[in-house]
C-alpha positions, 0 to 999 in steps of 0.5 A: 540499507542502514536504519537510523534507529530501531523503528522500521519504516512502515509501508502501507499497502492497499490491495484486492480482497479478491482471491481471483486475481491473475497469477502474475498479480498474486506472484508479484504482490508476494514478491514485493512483500518479501522484498520489504521484509528483506529490506527491513520495512514493515507492512501496514495493511487491512489486517485480514485473511482475504484475497490478495491481502492474505498473500501479501501478509503471508509472504511478508511474515514468511520472509521474517517481516513485521506485520501491522493490521488495522481492521474494523471491529466488524470484520474482526467479528466476521473472523477474517482477522489475520492470526499472525499480526505483530500489531493489531489496531482496531477501528470503528469503520473504514473512514477511521481506518484510512486515517489510522493507516495514513498516520502510522505509515511512511509510504503508501502503495496500491496494488491491483484492487477494487473499489475499496483500493481505489477509494483508499488510494484516491482519498489519500492522493486527494489529501496530498493534493490539498497538502494534508500529508506528504507521504510518497505514494506509489502504484505497483502496476502488476500485470499492467493492471492500472493502465486503464486508470492511468489512461483515464487520468491522462484523459482528465488532463486533456479534458482539463479536469486534472492538472498535469502536476497532479500526476507527480503526486505519485510514482508508478512502478511495473515490477516489485524490484523497481518499486523496492528500489524507488522506496529504498532510494527515497527512504535513504533521503529521509530522517526516520521519525 
C-alpha cells in the first residue's frame, strides 16, 4: 500500500488487560498487530504491559511496527509502562487518555476486553453518533467474543432504544485478515493528515 507522506496512519486499539483470555483471542490479537506493522500502520494503545495489551504491543514491535502509548501517570508509577514504546504520552487520568487516543488516531479498533474496553469503545461511539468525530470504528470479533454484545444491540433496536442506523457507525470483522483488508481499503480512499 502506498503512503502519501512519511506519517504512518495510526490505529487505536482497545483491549483486555487480562492475561487469561482464550488462546484464539491471544493469537488473533497478535496476528492483527503483526498485520498492522507489515502494512505500515502504527499502533496506539494504553501503553502498559498488562494482558492482551502486552501481546498486541509485543507482536507489533516484533514485526517492526511503531508503538505509541498513552498512559496515566499513576500507571507509570505502578511500573506497568511498556519499555519498548516509540512514543509515550503521559496523561492525568482515564478521561483525558480517551480524548488523547481519539485525537492521535485515524482508526479505532476494539478487541475483546472488559469494562474498560467497553467504556472506551462506547464513549467514542457515542461521540461519533453525536458528530464529534468521524473516525472509522471496528470490532474485531475474535473467538466470537462480541456475539452477546451484538445481540444486546439488536435487542435495543427491537425495543426502540437504539436506532438501526447507529449500527452503521462501526463495522465488525471476525478475523484479523478481514479487518486488515477493511482498514487498508478504507485508508486508500483517505487523505493522510
